[in-house]
PDB file of N, CA, C and O in Angstrom:
ATOM      1  N   MET A   1       0.691  -0.945   0.215  1.00  0.00           N
ATOM      2  CA  MET A   1      -0.066   0.189  -0.090  1.00  0.00           C
ATOM      3  C   MET A   1       0.900   1.152  -0.063  1.00  0.00           C
ATOM      4  O   MET A   1       0.732   2.064  -0.872  1.00  0.00           O
ATOM      5  N   ARG A   2       2.259   1.234   0.922  1.00  0.00           N
ATOM      6  CA  ARG A   2       2.841   2.330   0.849  1.00  0.00           C
ATOM      7  C   ARG A   2       3.047   2.566  -0.427  1.00  0.00           C
ATOM      8  O   ARG A   2       2.809   3.751  -0.659  1.00  0.00           O
ATOM      9  N   LYS A   3       3.441   1.880  -1.534  1.00  0.00           N
ATOM     10  CA  LYS A   3       4.257   1.789  -2.579  1.00  0.00           C
ATOM     11  C   LYS A   3       3.302   2.415  -3.695  1.00  0.00           C
ATOM     12  O   LYS A   3       3.750   3.307  -4.415  1.00  0.00           O
ATOM     13  N   ILE A   4       2.036   1.975  -3.842  1.00  0.00           N
ATOM     14  CA  ILE A   4       1.064   2.965  -4.300  1.00  0.00           C
ATOM     15  C   ILE A   4       0.858   4.247  -4.068  1.00  0.00           C
ATOM     16  O   ILE A   4       0.350   4.977  -4.919  1.00  0.00           O
ATOM     17  N   ILE A   5       1.259   4.696  -2.798  1.00  0.00           N
ATOM     18  CA  ILE A   5       1.016   5.977  -2.242  1.00  0.00           C
ATOM     19  C   ILE A   5       1.821   6.641  -2.333  1.00  0.00           C
ATOM     20  O   ILE A   5       1.619   7.829  -2.079  1.00  0.00           O
ATOM     21  N   ALA A   6       3.216   6.165  -2.766  1.00  0.00           N
ATOM     22  CA  ALA A   6       4.437   6.966  -2.785  1.00  0.00           C
ATOM     23  C   ALA A   6       4.878   6.991  -4.740  1.00  0.00           C
ATOM     24  O   ALA A   6       5.631   7.740  -5.361  1.00  0.00           O
ATOM     25  N   CYS A   7       4.153   6.012  -5.133  1.00  0.00           N
ATOM     26  CA  CYS A   7       3.917   6.141  -6.859  1.00  0.00           C
ATOM     27  C   CYS A   7       2.913   7.526  -7.075  1.00  0.00           C
ATOM     28  O   CYS A   7       3.295   8.605  -7.529  1.00  0.00           O
ATOM     29  N   ALA A   8       1.922   7.281  -6.750  1.00  0.00           N
ATOM     30  CA  ALA A   8       0.755   8.278  -6.527  1.00  0.00           C
ATOM     31  C   ALA A   8       1.156   9.673  -6.610  1.00  0.00           C
ATOM     32  O   ALA A   8       0.904  10.569  -7.415  1.00  0.00           O
ATOM     33  N   ALA A   9       2.040   9.585  -5.263  1.00  0.00           N
ATOM     34  CA  ALA A   9       2.676  11.203  -4.824  1.00  0.00           C
ATOM     35  C   ALA A   9       3.545  11.539  -5.550  1.00  0.00           C
ATOM     36  O   ALA A   9       3.938  12.692  -5.372  1.00  0.00           O
ATOM     37  N   LEU A  10       4.109  10.863  -6.472  1.00  0.00           N
ATOM     38  CA  LEU A  10       5.293  11.265  -7.659  1.00  0.00           C
ATOM     39  C   LEU A  10       4.629  11.465  -8.602  1.00  0.00           C
ATOM     40  O   LEU A  10       4.676  12.660  -8.894  1.00  0.00           O
ATOM     41  N   ALA A  11       3.789  10.689  -9.491  1.00  0.00           N
ATOM     42  CA  ALA A  11       3.031  10.873 -10.704  1.00  0.00           C
ATOM     43  C   ALA A  11       2.417  12.659 -10.698  1.00  0.00           C
ATOM     44  O   ALA A  11       2.416  13.500 -11.597  1.00  0.00           O
ATOM     45  N   GLY A  12       1.831  12.730  -8.930  1.00  0.00           N
ATOM     46  CA  GLY A  12       1.277  13.866  -8.966  1.00  0.00           C
ATOM     47  C   GLY A  12       2.406  15.049  -9.090  1.00  0.00           C
ATOM     48  O   GLY A  12       2.219  16.085  -9.728  1.00  0.00           O
ATOM     49  N   ALA A  13       3.363  14.795  -8.522  1.00  0.00           N
ATOM     50  CA  ALA A  13       4.597  16.081  -8.386  1.00  0.00           C
ATOM     51  C   ALA A  13       4.962  15.943  -9.703  1.00  0.00           C
ATOM     52  O   ALA A  13       5.177  17.074 -10.140  1.00  0.00           O
ATOM     53  N   MET A  14       5.149  15.056 -10.603  1.00  0.00           N
ATOM     54  CA  MET A  14       5.196  15.340 -11.881  1.00  0.00           C
ATOM     55  C   MET A  14       4.353  16.230 -12.791  1.00  0.00           C
ATOM     56  O   MET A  14       4.654  17.072 -13.637  1.00  0.00           O
ATOM     57  N   LEU A  15       3.174  15.749 -12.321  1.00  0.00           N
ATOM     58  CA  LEU A  15       2.080  16.688 -13.382  1.00  0.00           C
ATOM     59  C   LEU A  15       2.075  18.003 -12.924  1.00  0.00           C
ATOM     60  O   LEU A  15       1.897  18.922 -13.724  1.00  0.00           O
ATOM     61  N   VAL A  16       2.247  18.207 -11.749  1.00  0.00           N
ATOM     62  CA  VAL A  16       2.131  19.528 -11.556  1.00  0.00           C
ATOM     63  C   VAL A  16       3.200  20.415 -11.725  1.00  0.00           C
ATOM     64  O   VAL A  16       3.009  21.627 -11.823  1.00  0.00           O
ATOM     65  N   SER A  17       4.538  19.797 -11.774  1.00  0.00           N
ATOM     66  CA  SER A  17       5.665  20.521 -12.838  1.00  0.00           C
ATOM     67  C   SER A  17       5.610  20.784 -14.023  1.00  0.00           C
ATOM     68  O   SER A  17       6.014  21.813 -14.565  1.00  0.00           O
ATOM     69  N   ALA A  18       4.996  19.669 -14.615  1.00  0.00           N
ATOM     70  CA  ALA A  18       4.882  19.971 -16.069  1.00  0.00           C
ATOM     71  C   ALA A  18       4.041  20.610 -16.434  1.00  0.00           C
ATOM     72  O   ALA A  18       4.002  21.095 -17.565  1.00  0.00           O
ATOM     73  N   CYS A  19       3.050  20.778 -15.434  1.00  0.00           N
ATOM     74  CA  CYS A  19       1.912  22.336 -16.069  1.00  0.00           C
ATOM     75  C   CYS A  19       2.742  23.641 -15.883  1.00  0.00           C
ATOM     76  O   CYS A  19       2.530  24.667 -16.530  1.00  0.00           O
ATOM     77  N   ASN A  20       3.654  23.509 -14.988  1.00  0.00           N
ATOM     78  CA  ASN A  20       4.056  24.942 -15.169  1.00  0.00           C
ATOM     79  C   ASN A  20       4.999  25.197 -15.702  1.00  0.00           C
ATOM     80  O   ASN A  20       5.531  26.276 -15.441  1.00  0.00           O
ATOM     81  N   THR A  21       5.576  24.336 -16.637  1.00  0.00           N
ATOM     82  CA  THR A  21       6.787  24.643 -17.704  1.00  0.00           C
ATOM     83  C   THR A  21       5.815  24.755 -18.976  1.00  0.00           C
ATOM     84  O   THR A  21       6.047  25.686 -19.747  1.00  0.00           O
ATOM     85  N   ILE A  22       4.803  23.937 -19.252  1.00  0.00           N
ATOM     86  CA  ILE A  22       4.296  24.192 -20.157  1.00  0.00           C
ATOM     87  C   ILE A  22       3.291  25.879 -20.000  1.00  0.00           C
ATOM     88  O   ILE A  22       2.741  26.463 -20.934  1.00  0.00           O
ATOM     89  N   GLU A  23       3.308  26.115 -19.202  1.00  0.00           N
ATOM     90  CA  GLU A  23       2.598  27.367 -18.914  1.00  0.00           C
ATOM     91  C   GLU A  23       4.011  28.570 -19.426  1.00  0.00           C
ATOM     92  O   GLU A  23       4.013  29.475 -20.261  1.00  0.00           O
ATOM     93  N   GLY A  24       4.704  28.242 -18.830  1.00  0.00           N
ATOM     94  CA  GLY A  24       6.226  29.074 -19.014  1.00  0.00           C
ATOM     95  C   GLY A  24       6.043  28.994 -20.360  1.00  0.00           C
ATOM     96  O   GLY A  24       5.412  29.954 -20.803  1.00  0.00           O
ATOM     97  N   MET A  25       6.371  28.190 -21.159  1.00  0.00           N
ATOM     98  CA  MET A  25       6.482  27.966 -22.260  1.00  0.00           C
ATOM     99  C   MET A  25       5.913  28.674 -23.085  1.00  0.00           C
ATOM    100  O   MET A  25       6.561  29.321 -23.907  1.00  0.00           O
ATOM    101  N   GLY A  26       4.238  28.703 -23.019  1.00  0.00           N
ATOM    102  CA  GLY A  26       3.164  28.948 -23.458  1.00  0.00           C
ATOM    103  C   GLY A  26       3.559  30.761 -23.676  1.00  0.00           C
ATOM    104  O   GLY A  26       3.419  31.299 -24.774  1.00  0.00           O
ATOM    105  N   ARG A  27       4.047  31.509 -22.463  1.00  0.00           N
ATOM    106  CA  ARG A  27       3.985  33.010 -21.929  1.00  0.00           C
ATOM    107  C   ARG A  27       5.123  33.260 -23.161  1.00  0.00           C
ATOM    108  O   ARG A  27       4.956  34.101 -24.044  1.00  0.00           O
ATOM    109  N   ASP A  28       6.366  32.336 -23.058  1.00  0.00           N
ATOM    110  CA  ASP A  28       7.573  32.793 -24.006  1.00  0.00           C
ATOM    111  C   ASP A  28       7.131  32.606 -25.469  1.00  0.00           C
ATOM    112  O   ASP A  28       7.513  33.355 -26.368  1.00  0.00           O
ATOM    113  N   VAL A  29       6.392  31.674 -25.631  1.00  0.00           N
ATOM    114  CA  VAL A  29       5.715  32.057 -27.314  1.00  0.00           C
ATOM    115  C   VAL A  29       4.903  33.154 -27.600  1.00  0.00           C
ATOM    116  O   VAL A  29       4.855  33.820 -28.634  1.00  0.00           O
ATOM    117  N   SER A  30       4.290  33.264 -26.594  1.00  0.00           N
ATOM    118  CA  SER A  30       3.038  34.546 -26.724  1.00  0.00           C
ATOM    119  C   SER A  30       4.126  35.748 -26.996  1.00  0.00           C
ATOM    120  O   SER A  30       4.058  36.371 -28.056  1.00  0.00           O
ATOM    121  N   SER A  31       5.114  36.058 -26.032  1.00  0.00           N
ATOM    122  CA  SER A  31       6.116  37.221 -26.156  1.00  0.00           C
ATOM    123  C   SER A  31       6.681  37.168 -27.071  1.00  0.00           C
ATOM    124  O   SER A  31       7.347  38.179 -27.291  1.00  0.00           O
ATOM    125  N   ALA A  32       6.768  36.141 -28.027  1.00  0.00           N
ATOM    126  CA  ALA A  32       7.766  36.078 -29.421  1.00  0.00           C
ATOM    127  C   ALA A  32       6.722  36.649 -30.348  1.00  0.00           C
ATOM    128  O   ALA A  32       7.017  37.634 -31.025  1.00  0.00           O
ATOM    129  N   GLY A  33       5.403  36.049 -30.437  1.00  0.00           N
ATOM    130  CA  GLY A  33       4.655  36.270 -31.585  1.00  0.00           C
ATOM    131  C   GLY A  33       3.977  37.494 -30.891  1.00  0.00           C
ATOM    132  O   GLY A  33       2.760  37.362 -31.020  1.00  0.00           O
ATOM    133  N   ASP A  34       4.348  38.852 -30.074  1.00  0.00           N
ATOM    134  CA  ASP A  34       4.191  39.983 -29.919  1.00  0.00           C
ATOM    135  C   ASP A  34       4.971  40.522 -30.331  1.00  0.00           C
ATOM    136  O   ASP A  34       4.657  41.619 -30.795  1.00  0.00           O
ATOM    137  N   THR A  35       6.440  40.103 -30.419  1.00  0.00           N
ATOM    138  CA  THR A  35       7.091  41.155 -31.293  1.00  0.00           C
ATOM    139  C   THR A  35       7.403  40.759 -32.361  1.00  0.00           C
ATOM    140  O   THR A  35       8.086  41.540 -33.023  1.00  0.00           O
ATOM    141  N   VAL A  36       7.158  39.812 -32.802  1.00  0.00           N
ATOM    142  CA  VAL A  36       6.759  39.291 -34.349  1.00  0.00           C
ATOM    143  C   VAL A  36       5.847  40.833 -35.168  1.00  0.00           C
ATOM    144  O   VAL A  36       6.186  41.512 -36.137  1.00  0.00           O
ATOM    145  N   ALA A  37       4.599  40.930 -34.241  1.00  0.00           N
ATOM    146  CA  ALA A  37       3.705  41.564 -34.748  1.00  0.00           C
ATOM    147  C   ALA A  37       4.260  42.817 -34.768  1.00  0.00           C
ATOM    148  O   ALA A  37       4.058  43.506 -35.769  1.00  0.00           O
ATOM    149  N   LYS A  38       4.921  43.254 -33.863  1.00  0.00           N
ATOM    150  CA  LYS A  38       5.224  44.662 -33.623  1.00  0.00           C
ATOM    151  C   LYS A  38       6.215  45.355 -34.787  1.00  0.00           C
ATOM    152  O   LYS A  38       6.163  46.435 -35.375  1.00  0.00           O
ATOM    153  N   ALA A  39       6.897  44.520 -34.826  1.00  0.00           N
ATOM    154  CA  ALA A  39       7.715  44.577 -36.173  1.00  0.00           C
ATOM    155  C   ALA A  39       7.281  44.270 -37.362  1.00  0.00           C
ATOM    156  O   ALA A  39       8.008  44.454 -38.338  1.00  0.00           O
ATOM    157  N   ALA A  40       5.668  43.604 -37.520  1.00  0.00           N
ATOM    158  CA  ALA A  40       5.243  43.626 -38.484  1.00  0.00           C
ATOM    159  C   ALA A  40       4.490  45.123 -38.772  1.00  0.00           C
ATOM    160  O   ALA A  40       4.570  45.657 -39.878  1.00  0.00           O
ATOM    161  N   ASP A  41       3.942  45.573 -37.934  1.00  0.00           N
ATOM    162  CA  ASP A  41       3.178  46.640 -37.755  1.00  0.00           C
ATOM    163  C   ASP A  41       4.327  47.961 -38.126  1.00  0.00           C
ATOM    164  O   ASP A  41       4.098  48.900 -38.889  1.00  0.00           O
ATOM    165  N   ASN A  42       5.296  47.773 -37.532  1.00  0.00           N
ATOM    166  CA  ASN A  42       6.384  48.899 -37.532  1.00  0.00           C
ATOM    167  C   ASN A  42       6.865  48.761 -39.493  1.00  0.00           C
ATOM    168  O   ASN A  42       7.044  49.705 -40.263  1.00  0.00           O
ATOM    169  N   ALA A  43       6.906  48.093 -39.630  1.00  0.00           N
ATOM    170  CA  ALA A  43       7.915  47.492 -41.300  1.00  0.00           C
ATOM    171  C   ALA A  43       6.504  48.299 -42.289  1.00  0.00           C
ATOM    172  O   ALA A  43       7.007  48.793 -43.298  1.00  0.00           O
ATOM    173  N   LYS A  44       5.028  48.528 -42.254  1.00  0.00           N
ATOM    174  CA  LYS A  44       4.317  48.620 -43.055  1.00  0.00           C
ATOM    175  C   LYS A  44       4.439  49.949 -43.564  1.00  0.00           C
ATOM    176  O   LYS A  44       3.729  50.319 -44.499  1.00  0.00           O
TER     177      LYS A  44
END
């Protein structure tokens, strides 16, 4: 029973950390897209 609880806790921790990583990556991609959009507007 302890092994099952330990595995569940480890899996939960990994899922939480993965969500934070994906969220951060989304912010970076959004920032890059904004920069490209501003450059395109300035080139008009």
